[in-house]
PDBQT receptor file of N, H, CA, C and O in Angstrom, charges set to zero:
ATOM      1  N   MET A   1       3.625 185.942 -71.538  1.00  0.00    +0.000 N 
ATOM      2  CA  MET A   1       3.144 184.909 -70.642  1.00  0.00    +0.000 C 
ATOM      3  C   MET A   1       3.937 183.630 -70.883  1.00  0.00    +0.000 C 
ATOM      4  O   MET A   1       4.044 183.155 -72.014  1.00  0.00    +0.000 OA
ATOM      5  N   ILE A   2       4.478 183.091 -69.828  1.00  0.00    +0.000 N 
ATOM      6  H   ILE A   2       4.391 183.476 -68.910  1.00  0.00    +0.000 HD
ATOM      7  CA  ILE A   2       5.267 181.875 -69.925  1.00  0.00    +0.000 C 
ATOM      8  C   ILE A   2       4.351 180.686 -69.652  1.00  0.00    +0.000 C 
ATOM      9  O   ILE A   2       3.686 180.611 -68.619  1.00  0.00    +0.000 OA
ATOM     10  N   ARG A   3       4.337 179.769 -70.599  1.00  0.00    +0.000 N 
ATOM     11  H   ARG A   3       4.877 179.830 -71.439  1.00  0.00    +0.000 HD
ATOM     12  CA  ARG A   3       3.531 178.574 -70.429  1.00  0.00    +0.000 C 
ATOM     13  C   ARG A   3       4.403 177.450 -69.904  1.00  0.00    +0.000 C 
ATOM     14  O   ARG A   3       5.508 177.211 -70.392  1.00  0.00    +0.000 OA
ATOM     15  N   LYS A   4       3.895 176.785 -68.929  1.00  0.00    +0.000 N 
ATOM     16  H   LYS A   4       2.997 176.979 -68.533  1.00  0.00    +0.000 HD
ATOM     17  CA  LYS A   4       4.621 175.669 -68.353  1.00  0.00    +0.000 C 
ATOM     18  C   LYS A   4       4.300 174.407 -69.145  1.00  0.00    +0.000 C 
ATOM     19  O   LYS A   4       3.142 174.134 -69.461  1.00  0.00    +0.000 OA
ATOM     20  N   ASN A   5       5.326 173.654 -69.455  1.00  0.00    +0.000 N 
ATOM     21  H   ASN A   5       6.267 173.876 -69.199  1.00  0.00    +0.000 HD
ATOM     22  CA  ASN A   5       5.139 172.403 -70.179  1.00  0.00    +0.000 C 
ATOM     23  C   ASN A   5       4.445 171.409 -69.259  1.00  0.00    +0.000 C 
ATOM     24  O   ASN A   5       4.946 171.138 -68.168  1.00  0.00    +0.000 OA
ATOM     25  N   PRO A   6       3.287 170.848 -69.675  1.00  0.00    +0.000 N 
ATOM     26  CA  PRO A   6       2.589 169.906 -68.781  1.00  0.00    +0.000 C 
ATOM     27  C   PRO A   6       3.390 168.648 -68.476  1.00  0.00    +0.000 C 
ATOM     28  O   PRO A   6       3.184 168.032 -67.430  1.00  0.00    +0.000 OA
ATOM     29  N   GLU A   7       4.294 168.252 -69.360  1.00  0.00    +0.000 N 
ATOM     30  H   GLU A   7       4.462 168.752 -70.209  1.00  0.00    +0.000 HD
ATOM     31  CA  GLU A   7       5.112 167.068 -69.110  1.00  0.00    +0.000 C 
ATOM     32  C   GLU A   7       6.204 167.318 -68.076  1.00  0.00    +0.000 C 
ATOM     33  O   GLU A   7       6.780 166.373 -67.538  1.00  0.00    +0.000 OA
ATOM     34  N   SER A   8       6.493 168.604 -67.794  1.00  0.00    +0.000 N 
ATOM     35  H   SER A   8       6.025 169.372 -68.231  1.00  0.00    +0.000 HD
ATOM     36  CA  SER A   8       7.550 168.894 -66.822  1.00  0.00    +0.000 C 
ATOM     37  C   SER A   8       7.136 168.530 -65.400  1.00  0.00    +0.000 C 
ATOM     38  O   SER A   8       7.991 168.384 -64.526  1.00  0.00    +0.000 OA
ATOM     39  N   ASP A   9       5.828 168.380 -65.156  1.00  0.00    +0.000 N 
ATOM     40  H   ASP A   9       5.134 168.498 -65.866  1.00  0.00    +0.000 HD
ATOM     41  CA  ASP A   9       5.354 167.964 -63.841  1.00  0.00    +0.000 C 
ATOM     42  C   ASP A   9       5.584 166.484 -63.595  1.00  0.00    +0.000 C 
ATOM     43  O   ASP A   9       5.587 166.035 -62.449  1.00  0.00    +0.000 OA
ATOM     44  N   PHE A  10       5.774 165.734 -64.651  1.00  0.00    +0.000 N 
ATOM     45  H   PHE A  10       5.772 166.098 -65.582  1.00  0.00    +0.000 HD
ATOM     46  CA  PHE A  10       5.908 164.291 -64.538  1.00  0.00    +0.000 C 
ATOM     47  C   PHE A  10       7.367 163.872 -64.438  1.00  0.00    +0.000 C 
ATOM     48  O   PHE A  10       8.260 164.513 -64.993  1.00  0.00    +0.000 OA
ATOM     49  N   LYS A  11       7.582 162.789 -63.721  1.00  0.00    +0.000 N 
ATOM     50  H   LYS A  11       6.857 162.268 -63.269  1.00  0.00    +0.000 HD
ATOM     51  CA  LYS A  11       8.916 162.209 -63.595  1.00  0.00    +0.000 C 
ATOM     52  C   LYS A  11       8.993 160.981 -64.488  1.00  0.00    +0.000 C 
ATOM     53  O   LYS A  11       7.983 160.521 -65.022  1.00  0.00    +0.000 OA
ATOM     54  N   VAL A  12      10.184 160.463 -64.641  1.00  0.00    +0.000 N 
ATOM     55  H   VAL A  12      11.005 160.837 -64.207  1.00  0.00    +0.000 HD
ATOM     56  CA  VAL A  12      10.379 159.231 -65.402  1.00  0.00    +0.000 C 
ATOM     57  C   VAL A  12      10.057 158.061 -64.482  1.00  0.00    +0.000 C 
ATOM     58  O   VAL A  12      10.574 157.966 -63.369  1.00  0.00    +0.000 OA
ATOM     59  N   CYS A  13       9.203 157.184 -64.960  1.00  0.00    +0.000 N 
ATOM     60  H   CYS A  13       8.783 157.261 -65.864  1.00  0.00    +0.000 HD
ATOM     61  CA  CYS A  13       8.822 155.997 -64.200  1.00  0.00    +0.000 C 
ATOM     62  C   CYS A  13      10.032 155.071 -64.100  1.00  0.00    +0.000 C 
ATOM     63  O   CYS A  13      10.672 154.775 -65.110  1.00  0.00    +0.000 OA
ATOM     64  N   LYS A  14      10.346 154.616 -62.900  1.00  0.00    +0.000 N 
ATOM     65  H   LYS A  14       9.826 154.857 -62.080  1.00  0.00    +0.000 HD
ATOM     66  CA  LYS A  14      11.504 153.740 -62.707  1.00  0.00    +0.000 C 
ATOM     67  C   LYS A  14      11.261 152.338 -63.236  1.00  0.00    +0.000 C 
ATOM     68  O   LYS A  14      12.204 151.562 -63.389  1.00  0.00    +0.000 OA
ATOM     69  N   ARG A  15      10.016 152.008 -63.516  1.00  0.00    +0.000 N 
ATOM     70  H   ARG A  15       9.250 152.639 -63.392  1.00  0.00    +0.000 HD
ATOM     71  CA  ARG A  15       9.694 150.662 -63.974  1.00  0.00    +0.000 C 
ATOM     72  C   ARG A  15       9.625 150.582 -65.493  1.00  0.00    +0.000 C 
ATOM     73  O   ARG A  15      10.146 149.635 -66.081  1.00  0.00    +0.000 OA
ATOM     74  N   CYS A  16       8.995 151.554 -66.137  1.00  0.00    +0.000 N 
ATOM     75  H   CYS A  16       8.572 152.324 -65.659  1.00  0.00    +0.000 HD
ATOM     76  CA  CYS A  16       8.806 151.487 -67.592  1.00  0.00    +0.000 C 
ATOM     77  C   CYS A  16       9.521 152.611 -68.355  1.00  0.00    +0.000 C 
ATOM     78  O   CYS A  16       9.518 152.614 -69.586  1.00  0.00    +0.000 OA
ATOM     79  N   ASN A  17      10.127 153.556 -67.646  1.00  0.00    +0.000 N 
ATOM     80  H   ASN A  17      10.129 153.554 -66.646  1.00  0.00    +0.000 HD
ATOM     81  CA  ASN A  17      10.890 154.668 -68.218  1.00  0.00    +0.000 C 
ATOM     82  C   ASN A  17      10.060 155.623 -69.076  1.00  0.00    +0.000 C 
ATOM     83  O   ASN A  17      10.592 156.246 -69.994  1.00  0.00    +0.000 OA
ATOM     84  N   ARG A  18       8.777 155.743 -68.791  1.00  0.00    +0.000 N 
ATOM     85  H   ARG A  18       8.344 155.236 -68.045  1.00  0.00    +0.000 HD
ATOM     86  CA  ARG A  18       7.931 156.720 -69.479  1.00  0.00    +0.000 C 
ATOM     87  C   ARG A  18       7.783 157.956 -68.607  1.00  0.00    +0.000 C 
ATOM     88  O   ARG A  18       7.903 157.872 -67.385  1.00  0.00    +0.000 OA
ATOM     89  N   HIS A  19       7.527 159.086 -69.216  1.00  0.00    +0.000 N 
ATOM     90  H   HIS A  19       7.429 159.154 -70.209  1.00  0.00    +0.000 HD
ATOM     91  CA  HIS A  19       7.334 160.348 -68.485  1.00  0.00    +0.000 C 
ATOM     92  C   HIS A  19       5.876 160.494 -68.071  1.00  0.00    +0.000 C 
ATOM     93  O   HIS A  19       5.189 161.416 -68.512  1.00  0.00    +0.000 OA
ATOM     94  N   GLN A  20       5.410 159.596 -67.235  1.00  0.00    +0.000 N 
ATOM     95  H   GLN A  20       5.968 158.847 -66.877  1.00  0.00    +0.000 HD
ATOM     96  CA  GLN A  20       4.017 159.649 -66.801  1.00  0.00    +0.000 C 
ATOM     97  C   GLN A  20       3.881 159.555 -65.298  1.00  0.00    +0.000 C 
ATOM     98  O   GLN A  20       2.762 159.484 -64.790  1.00  0.00    +0.000 OA
ATOM     99  N   ALA A  21       4.954 159.551 -64.590  1.00  0.00    +0.000 N 
ATOM    100  H   ALA A  21       5.863 159.609 -65.002  1.00  0.00    +0.000 HD
ATOM    101  CA  ALA A  21       4.895 159.291 -63.152  1.00  0.00    +0.000 C 
ATOM    102  C   ALA A  21       4.872 160.586 -62.351  1.00  0.00    +0.000 C 
ATOM    103  O   ALA A  21       5.689 161.479 -62.573  1.00  0.00    +0.000 OA
ATOM    104  N   LYS A  22       3.945 160.676 -61.434  1.00  0.00    +0.000 N 
ATOM    105  H   LYS A  22       3.281 159.950 -61.254  1.00  0.00    +0.000 HD
ATOM    106  CA  LYS A  22       3.981 161.750 -60.448  1.00  0.00    +0.000 C 
ATOM    107  C   LYS A  22       4.666 161.238 -59.194  1.00  0.00    +0.000 C 
ATOM    108  O   LYS A  22       5.100 162.021 -58.349  1.00  0.00    +0.000 OA
ATOM    109  N   ASP A  23       4.762 159.923 -59.078  1.00  0.00    +0.000 N 
ATOM    110  H   ASP A  23       4.410 159.288 -59.765  1.00  0.00    +0.000 HD
ATOM    111  CA  ASP A  23       5.438 159.251 -57.977  1.00  0.00    +0.000 C 
ATOM    112  C   ASP A  23       6.675 158.572 -58.577  1.00  0.00    +0.000 C 
ATOM    113  O   ASP A  23       7.126 158.982 -59.647  1.00  0.00    +0.000 OA
ATOM    114  N   ILE A  24       7.230 157.563 -57.933  1.00  0.00    +0.000 N 
ATOM    115  H   ILE A  24       6.864 157.230 -57.064  1.00  0.00    +0.000 HD
ATOM    116  CA  ILE A  24       8.400 156.899 -58.513  1.00  0.00    +0.000 C 
ATOM    117  C   ILE A  24       8.027 156.002 -59.678  1.00  0.00    +0.000 C 
ATOM    118  O   ILE A  24       8.854 155.735 -60.549  1.00  0.00    +0.000 OA
ATOM    119  N   ILE A  25       6.763 155.527 -59.700  1.00  0.00    +0.000 N 
ATOM    120  H   ILE A  25       6.090 155.744 -58.993  1.00  0.00    +0.000 HD
ATOM    121  CA  ILE A  25       6.289 154.764 -60.851  1.00  0.00    +0.000 C 
ATOM    122  C   ILE A  25       4.947 155.318 -61.309  1.00  0.00    +0.000 C 
ATOM    123  O   ILE A  25       4.236 155.960 -60.536  1.00  0.00    +0.000 OA
ATOM    124  N   CYS A  26       4.606 155.067 -62.571  1.00  0.00    +0.000 N 
ATOM    125  H   CYS A  26       5.184 154.545 -63.198  1.00  0.00    +0.000 HD
ATOM    126  CA  CYS A  26       3.393 155.634 -63.169  1.00  0.00    +0.000 C 
ATOM    127  C   CYS A  26       2.142 154.852 -62.753  1.00  0.00    +0.000 C 
ATOM    128  O   CYS A  26       2.249 153.728 -62.263  1.00  0.00    +0.000 OA
ATOM    129  N   PRO A  27       0.970 155.438 -62.946  1.00  0.00    +0.000 N 
ATOM    130  CA  PRO A  27      -0.271 154.760 -62.553  1.00  0.00    +0.000 C 
ATOM    131  C   PRO A  27      -0.506 153.430 -63.268  1.00  0.00    +0.000 C 
ATOM    132  O   PRO A  27      -1.040 152.501 -62.660  1.00  0.00    +0.000 OA
ATOM    133  N   SER A  28      -0.128 153.314 -64.524  1.00  0.00    +0.000 N 
ATOM    134  H   SER A  28       0.306 154.068 -65.018  1.00  0.00    +0.000 HD
ATOM    135  CA  SER A  28      -0.335 152.045 -65.218  1.00  0.00    +0.000 C 
ATOM    136  C   SER A  28       0.546 150.941 -64.626  1.00  0.00    +0.000 C 
ATOM    137  O   SER A  28       0.114 149.792 -64.532  1.00  0.00    +0.000 OA
ATOM    138  N   CYS A  29       1.762 151.274 -64.230  1.00  0.00    +0.000 N 
ATOM    139  H   CYS A  29       2.113 152.208 -64.306  1.00  0.00    +0.000 HD
ATOM    140  CA  CYS A  29       2.629 150.284 -63.582  1.00  0.00    +0.000 C 
ATOM    141  C   CYS A  29       2.094 149.915 -62.200  1.00  0.00    +0.000 C 
ATOM    142  O   CYS A  29       2.197 148.761 -61.785  1.00  0.00    +0.000 OA
ATOM    143  N   LYS A  30       1.526 150.882 -61.490  1.00  0.00    +0.000 N 
ATOM    144  H   LYS A  30       1.442 151.820 -61.828  1.00  0.00    +0.000 HD
ATOM    145  CA  LYS A  30       0.931 150.593 -60.186  1.00  0.00    +0.000 C 
ATOM    146  C   LYS A  30      -0.203 149.590 -60.340  1.00  0.00    +0.000 C 
ATOM    147  O   LYS A  30      -0.294 148.625 -59.582  1.00  0.00    +0.000 OA
ATOM    148  N   ASN A  31      -1.066 149.821 -61.324  1.00  0.00    +0.000 N 
ATOM    149  H   ASN A  31      -0.992 150.606 -61.940  1.00  0.00    +0.000 HD
ATOM    150  CA  ASN A  31      -2.178 148.899 -61.556  1.00  0.00    +0.000 C 
ATOM    151  C   ASN A  31      -1.682 147.519 -61.956  1.00  0.00    +0.000 C 
ATOM    152  O   ASN A  31      -2.228 146.506 -61.519  1.00  0.00    +0.000 OA
ATOM    153  N   GLU A  32      -0.649 147.480 -62.784  1.00  0.00    +0.000 N 
ATOM    154  H   GLU A  32      -0.205 148.303 -63.139  1.00  0.00    +0.000 HD
ATOM    155  CA  GLU A  32      -0.090 146.194 -63.205  1.00  0.00    +0.000 C 
ATOM    156  C   GLU A  32       0.522 145.442 -62.032  1.00  0.00    +0.000 C 
ATOM    157  O   GLU A  32       0.351 144.229 -61.917  1.00  0.00    +0.000 OA
ATOM    158  N   LEU A  33       1.230 146.148 -61.163  1.00  0.00    +0.000 N 
ATOM    159  H   LEU A  33       1.369 147.134 -61.256  1.00  0.00    +0.000 HD
ATOM    160  CA  LEU A  33       1.818 145.517 -59.983  1.00  0.00    +0.000 C 
ATOM    161  C   LEU A  33       0.740 144.971 -59.058  1.00  0.00    +0.000 C 
ATOM    162  O   LEU A  33       0.857 143.856 -58.549  1.00  0.00    +0.000 OA
ATOM    163  N   LEU A  34      -0.303 145.753 -58.842  1.00  0.00    +0.000 N 
ATOM    164  H   LEU A  34      -0.398 146.659 -59.256  1.00  0.00    +0.000 HD
ATOM    165  CA  LEU A  34      -1.365 145.312 -57.950  1.00  0.00    +0.000 C 
ATOM    166  C   LEU A  34      -2.124 144.127 -58.515  1.00  0.00    +0.000 C 
ATOM    167  O   LEU A  34      -2.591 143.273 -57.760  1.00  0.00    +0.000 OA
ATOM    168  N   SER A  35      -2.255 144.062 -59.831  1.00  0.00    +0.000 N 
ATOM    169  H   SER A  35      -1.876 144.755 -60.444  1.00  0.00    +0.000 HD
ATOM    170  CA  SER A  35      -2.943 142.912 -60.412  1.00  0.00    +0.000 C 
ATOM    171  C   SER A  35      -2.032 141.681 -60.459  1.00  0.00    +0.000 C 
ATOM    172  O   SER A  35      -2.519 140.553 -60.392  1.00  0.00    +0.000 OA
ATOM    173  N   SER A  36      -0.728 141.886 -60.574  1.00  0.00    +0.000 N 
ATOM    174  H   SER A  36      -0.332 142.803 -60.629  1.00  0.00    +0.000 HD
ATOM    175  CA  SER A  36       0.212 140.770 -60.621  1.00  0.00    +0.000 C 
ATOM    176  C   SER A  36       0.442 140.153 -59.245  1.00  0.00    +0.000 C 
ATOM    177  O   SER A  36       0.610 138.940 -59.113  1.00  0.00    +0.000 OA
ATOM    178  N   TYR A  37       0.447 140.996 -58.236  1.00  0.00    +0.000 N 
ATOM    179  H   TYR A  37       0.311 141.981 -58.342  1.00  0.00    +0.000 HD
ATOM    180  CA  TYR A  37       0.666 140.536 -56.867  1.00  0.00    +0.000 C 
ATOM    181  C   TYR A  37      -0.658 140.604 -56.123  1.00  0.00    +0.000 C 
ATOM    182  O   TYR A  37      -1.683 140.949 -56.711  1.00  0.00    +0.000 OA
ATOM    183  N   ASP A  38      -0.648 140.290 -54.886  1.00  0.00    +0.000 N 
ATOM    184  H   ASP A  38       0.185 140.010 -54.408  1.00  0.00    +0.000 HD
ATOM    185  CA  ASP A  38      -1.854 140.283 -54.075  1.00  0.00    +0.000 C 
ATOM    186  C   ASP A  38      -2.428 141.694 -53.973  1.00  0.00    +0.000 C 
ATOM    187  O   ASP A  38      -1.692 142.638 -53.685  1.00  0.00    +0.000 OA
ATOM    188  N   ASN A  39      -3.710 141.847 -54.201  1.00  0.00    +0.000 N 
ATOM    189  H   ASN A  39      -4.307 141.081 -54.435  1.00  0.00    +0.000 HD
ATOM    190  CA  ASN A  39      -4.345 143.165 -54.126  1.00  0.00    +0.000 C 
ATOM    191  C   ASN A  39      -4.440 143.707 -52.704  1.00  0.00    +0.000 C 
ATOM    192  O   ASN A  39      -4.790 144.870 -52.506  1.00  0.00    +0.000 OA
ATOM    193  N   LYS A  40      -4.132 142.879 -51.721  1.00  0.00    +0.000 N 
ATOM    194  H   LYS A  40      -3.847 141.934 -51.882  1.00  0.00    +0.000 HD
ATOM    195  CA  LYS A  40      -4.220 143.319 -50.335  1.00  0.00    +0.000 C 
ATOM    196  C   LYS A  40      -3.011 144.150 -49.919  1.00  0.00    +0.000 C 
ATOM    197  O   LYS A  40      -3.059 144.841 -48.902  1.00  0.00    +0.000 OA
ATOM    198  N   ILE A  41      -1.919 144.090 -50.699  1.00  0.00    +0.000 N 
ATOM    199  H   ILE A  41      -1.880 143.529 -51.526  1.00  0.00    +0.000 HD
ATOM    200  CA  ILE A  41      -0.736 144.886 -50.375  1.00  0.00    +0.000 C 
ATOM    201  C   ILE A  41      -0.754 146.166 -51.203  1.00  0.00    +0.000 C 
ATOM    202  O   ILE A  41      -1.465 146.250 -52.205  1.00  0.00    +0.000 OA
ATOM    203  N   ASP A  42       0.015 147.149 -50.794  1.00  0.00    +0.000 N 
ATOM    204  H   ASP A  42       0.592 147.081 -49.981  1.00  0.00    +0.000 HD
ATOM    205  CA  ASP A  42       0.069 148.385 -51.557  1.00  0.00    +0.000 C 
ATOM    206  C   ASP A  42       1.080 148.275 -52.692  1.00  0.00    +0.000 C 
ATOM    207  O   ASP A  42       1.838 147.308 -52.762  1.00  0.00    +0.000 OA
ATOM    208  N   TRP A  43       1.089 149.265 -53.582  1.00  0.00    +0.000 N 
ATOM    209  H   TRP A  43       0.473 150.050 -53.525  1.00  0.00    +0.000 HD
ATOM    210  CA  TRP A  43       1.937 149.180 -54.766  1.00  0.00    +0.000 C 
ATOM    211  C   TRP A  43       3.414 149.276 -54.413  1.00  0.00    +0.000 C 
ATOM    212  O   TRP A  43       4.250 148.716 -55.122  1.00  0.00    +0.000 OA
ATOM    213  N   GLN A  44       3.758 149.979 -53.325  1.00  0.00    +0.000 N 
ATOM    214  H   GLN A  44       3.079 150.434 -52.749  1.00  0.00    +0.000 HD
ATOM    215  CA  GLN A  44       5.175 150.082 -52.938  1.00  0.00    +0.000 C 
ATOM    216  C   GLN A  44       5.730 148.714 -52.553  1.00  0.00    +0.000 C 
ATOM    217  O   GLN A  44       6.846 148.367 -52.938  1.00  0.00    +0.000 OA
ATOM    218  N   THR A  45       4.965 147.945 -51.803  1.00  0.00    +0.000 N 
ATOM    219  H   THR A  45       4.058 148.227 -51.490  1.00  0.00    +0.000 HD
ATOM    220  CA  THR A  45       5.397 146.613 -51.396  1.00  0.00    +0.000 C 
ATOM    221  C   THR A  45       5.503 145.698 -52.606  1.00  0.00    +0.000 C 
ATOM    222  O   THR A  45       6.445 144.913 -52.718  1.00  0.00    +0.000 OA
ATOM    223  N   ALA A  46       4.526 145.801 -53.521  1.00  0.00    +0.000 N 
ATOM    224  H   ALA A  46       3.761 146.438 -53.430  1.00  0.00    +0.000 HD
ATOM    225  CA  ALA A  46       4.564 144.989 -54.732  1.00  0.00    +0.000 C 
ATOM    226  C   ALA A  46       5.782 145.355 -55.579  1.00  0.00    +0.000 C 
ATOM    227  O   ALA A  46       6.405 144.476 -56.174  1.00  0.00    +0.000 OA
ATOM    228  N   TYR A  47       6.125 146.640 -55.638  1.00  0.00    +0.000 N 
ATOM    229  H   TYR A  47       5.618 147.354 -55.154  1.00  0.00    +0.000 HD
ATOM    230  CA  TYR A  47       7.301 147.088 -56.388  1.00  0.00    +0.000 C 
ATOM    231  C   TYR A  47       8.578 146.531 -55.761  1.00  0.00    +0.000 C 
ATOM    232  O   TYR A  47       9.476 146.089 -56.477  1.00  0.00    +0.000 OA
ATOM    233  N   GLU A  48       8.664 146.549 -54.436  1.00  0.00    +0.000 N 
ATOM    234  H   GLU A  48       7.934 146.908 -53.855  1.00  0.00    +0.000 HD
ATOM    235  CA  GLU A  48       9.832 146.005 -53.744  1.00  0.00    +0.000 C 
ATOM    236  C   GLU A  48       9.942 144.494 -53.953  1.00  0.00    +0.000 C 
ATOM    237  O   GLU A  48      11.044 143.970 -54.118  1.00  0.00    +0.000 OA
ATOM    238  N   LEU A  49       8.821 143.802 -53.945  1.00  0.00    +0.000 N 
ATOM    239  H   LEU A  49       7.927 144.228 -53.810  1.00  0.00    +0.000 HD
ATOM    240  CA  LEU A  49       8.829 142.359 -54.210  1.00  0.00    +0.000 C 
ATOM    241  C   LEU A  49       9.324 142.070 -55.623  1.00  0.00    +0.000 C 
ATOM    242  O   LEU A  49      10.103 141.140 -55.833  1.00  0.00    +0.000 OA
ATOM    243  N   GLU A  50       8.879 142.854 -56.580  1.00  0.00    +0.000 N 
ATOM    244  H   GLU A  50       8.246 143.610 -56.409  1.00  0.00    +0.000 HD
ATOM    245  CA  GLU A  50       9.319 142.662 -57.960  1.00  0.00    +0.000 C 
ATOM    246  C   GLU A  50      10.816 142.920 -58.107  1.00  0.00    +0.000 C 
ATOM    247  O   GLU A  50      11.508 142.183 -58.809  1.00  0.00    +0.000 OA
ATOM    248  N   GLN A  51      11.312 143.956 -57.452  1.00  0.00    +0.000 N 
ATOM    249  H   GLN A  51      10.750 144.555 -56.882  1.00  0.00    +0.000 HD
ATOM    250  CA  GLN A  51      12.741 144.262 -57.500  1.00  0.00    +0.000 C 
ATOM    251  C   GLN A  51      13.558 143.129 -56.881  1.00  0.00    +0.000 C 
ATOM    252  O   GLN A  51      14.598 142.753 -57.423  1.00  0.00    +0.000 OA
ATOM    253  N   ALA A  52      13.104 142.584 -55.760  1.00  0.00    +0.000 N 
ATOM    254  H   ALA A  52      12.260 142.889 -55.320  1.00  0.00    +0.000 HD
ATOM    255  CA  ALA A  52      13.803 141.476 -55.111  1.00  0.00    +0.000 C 
ATOM    256  C   ALA A  52      13.794 140.235 -55.999  1.00  0.00    +0.000 C 
ATOM    257  O   ALA A  52      14.802 139.536 -56.101  1.00  0.00    +0.000 OA
ATOM    258  N   TYR A  53      12.662 139.960 -56.640  1.00  0.00    +0.000 N 
ATOM    259  H   TYR A  53      11.843 140.528 -56.557  1.00  0.00    +0.000 HD
ATOM    260  CA  TYR A  53      12.561 138.808 -57.528  1.00  0.00    +0.000 C 
ATOM    261  C   TYR A  53      13.519 138.952 -58.719  1.00  0.00    +0.000 C 
ATOM    262  O   TYR A  53      14.165 137.983 -59.116  1.00  0.00    +0.000 OA
ATOM    263  N   GLN A  54      13.609 140.156 -59.284  1.00  0.00    +0.000 N 
ATOM    264  H   GLN A  54      13.084 140.943 -58.962  1.00  0.00    +0.000 HD
ATOM    265  CA  GLN A  54      14.525 140.391 -60.402  1.00  0.00    +0.000 C 
ATOM    266  C   GLN A  54      15.972 140.223 -59.967  1.00  0.00    +0.000 C 
ATOM    267  O   GLN A  54      16.783 139.692 -60.725  1.00  0.00    +0.000 OA
ATOM    268  N   TYR A  55      16.313 140.667 -58.756  1.00  0.00    +0.000 N 
ATOM    269  H   TYR A  55      15.654 141.099 -58.140  1.00  0.00    +0.000 HD
ATOM    270  CA  TYR A  55      17.668 140.520 -58.234  1.00  0.00    +0.000 C 
ATOM    271  C   TYR A  55      18.018 139.041 -58.071  1.00  0.00    +0.000 C 
ATOM    272  O   TYR A  55      19.105 138.608 -58.453  1.00  0.00    +0.000 OA
ATOM    273  N   ILE A  56      17.095 138.275 -57.504  1.00  0.00    +0.000 N 
ATOM    274  H   ILE A  56      16.212 138.627 -57.193  1.00  0.00    +0.000 HD
ATOM    275  CA  ILE A  56      17.326 136.838 -57.304  1.00  0.00    +0.000 C 
ATOM    276  C   ILE A  56      17.480 136.129 -58.645  1.00  0.00    +0.000 C 
ATOM    277  O   ILE A  56      18.339 135.260 -58.796  1.00  0.00    +0.000 OA
ATOM    278  N   THR A  57      16.663 136.493 -59.604  1.00  0.00    +0.000 N 
ATOM    279  H   THR A  57      15.966 137.199 -59.482  1.00  0.00    +0.000 HD
ATOM    280  CA  THR A  57      16.743 135.882 -60.933  1.00  0.00    +0.000 C 
ATOM    281  C   THR A  57      18.089 136.169 -61.591  1.00  0.00    +0.000 C 
ATOM    282  O   THR A  57      18.700 135.274 -62.176  1.00  0.00    +0.000 OA
ATOM    283  N   ARG A  58      18.553 137.417 -61.496  1.00  0.00    +0.000 N 
ATOM    284  H   ARG A  58      18.056 138.144 -61.020  1.00  0.00    +0.000 HD
ATOM    285  CA  ARG A  58      19.870 137.751 -62.067  1.00  0.00    +0.000 C 
ATOM    286  C   ARG A  58      20.983 136.996 -61.353  1.00  0.00    +0.000 C 
ATOM    287  O   ARG A  58      21.927 136.536 -61.996  1.00  0.00    +0.000 OA
ATOM    288  N   TYR A  59      20.885 136.862 -60.034  1.00  0.00    +0.000 N 
ATOM    289  H   TYR A  59      20.118 137.236 -59.512  1.00  0.00    +0.000 HD
ATOM    290  CA  TYR A  59      21.885 136.140 -59.254  1.00  0.00    +0.000 C 
ATOM    291  C   TYR A  59      21.936 134.670 -59.673  1.00  0.00    +0.000 C 
ATOM    292  O   TYR A  59      23.016 134.103 -59.838  1.00  0.00    +0.000 OA
ATOM    293  N   ARG A  60      20.780 134.067 -59.843  1.00  0.00    +0.000 N 
ATOM    294  H   ARG A  60      19.902 134.527 -59.709  1.00  0.00    +0.000 HD
ATOM    295  CA  ARG A  60      20.728 132.660 -60.264  1.00  0.00    +0.000 C 
ATOM    296  C   ARG A  60      21.284 132.471 -61.667  1.00  0.00    +0.000 C 
ATOM    297  O   ARG A  60      21.966 131.483 -61.938  1.00  0.00    +0.000 OA
ATOM    298  N   MET A  61      20.998 133.405 -62.554  1.00  0.00    +0.000 N 
ATOM    299  H   MET A  61      20.444 134.208 -62.334  1.00  0.00    +0.000 HD
ATOM    300  CA  MET A  61      21.489 133.304 -63.932  1.00  0.00    +0.000 C 
ATOM    301  C   MET A  61      23.024 133.389 -63.956  1.00  0.00    +0.000 C 
ATOM    302  O   MET A  61      23.680 132.672 -64.711  1.00  0.00    +0.000 OA
ATOM    303  N   ARG A  62      23.580 134.265 -63.130  1.00  0.00    +0.000 N 
ATOM    304  H   ARG A  62      23.048 134.849 -62.516  1.00  0.00    +0.000 HD
ATOM    305  CA  ARG A  62      25.036 134.427 -63.086  1.00  0.00    +0.000 C 
ATOM    306  C   ARG A  62      25.715 133.219 -62.463  1.00  0.00    +0.000 C 
ATOM    307  O   ARG A  62      26.800 132.829 -62.894  1.00  0.00    +0.000 OA
ATOM    308  N   ASN A  63      25.096 132.625 -61.460  1.00  0.00    +0.000 N 
ATOM    309  H   ASN A  63      24.215 132.942 -61.109  1.00  0.00    +0.000 HD
ATOM    310  CA  ASN A  63      25.724 131.532 -60.720  1.00  0.00    +0.000 C 
ATOM    311  C   ASN A  63      25.194 130.166 -61.128  1.00  0.00    +0.000 C 
ATOM    312  O   ASN A  63      25.639 129.157 -60.581  1.00  0.00    +0.000 OA
ATOM    313  N   LYS A  64      24.279 130.100 -62.050  1.00  0.00    +0.000 N 
ATOM    314  H   LYS A  64      23.917 130.919 -62.495  1.00  0.00    +0.000 HD
ATOM    315  CA  LYS A  64      23.749 128.853 -62.631  1.00  0.00    +0.000 C 
ATOM    316  C   LYS A  64      23.267 127.870 -61.579  1.00  0.00    +0.000 C 
ATOM    317  O   LYS A  64      23.697 126.717 -61.554  1.00  0.00    +0.000 OA
ATOM    318  N   PHE A  65      22.375 128.326 -60.715  1.00  0.00    +0.000 N 
ATOM    319  H   PHE A  65      22.025 129.262 -60.736  1.00  0.00    +0.000 HD
ATOM    320  CA  PHE A  65      21.791 127.443 -59.705  1.00  0.00    +0.000 C 
ATOM    321  C   PHE A  65      20.686 126.648 -60.320  1.00  0.00    +0.000 C 
ATOM    322  O   PHE A  65      20.057 125.837 -59.640  1.00  0.00    +0.000 OA
TER     323      PHE A  65
């Protein structure tokens, strides 16, 4: 009998790099995003907002605005 590894069902979370995600990010990161941003938006929008904010921050650091 071949046993399937339960961790093989999980993907690597793109936000925290843990093997707990069934989606692109894990449930704990989803909850953190929703609590950090407005609860009226979904976690995908909050994730995109965070990515855009990180991009802008890196751009400002490189160009010293």
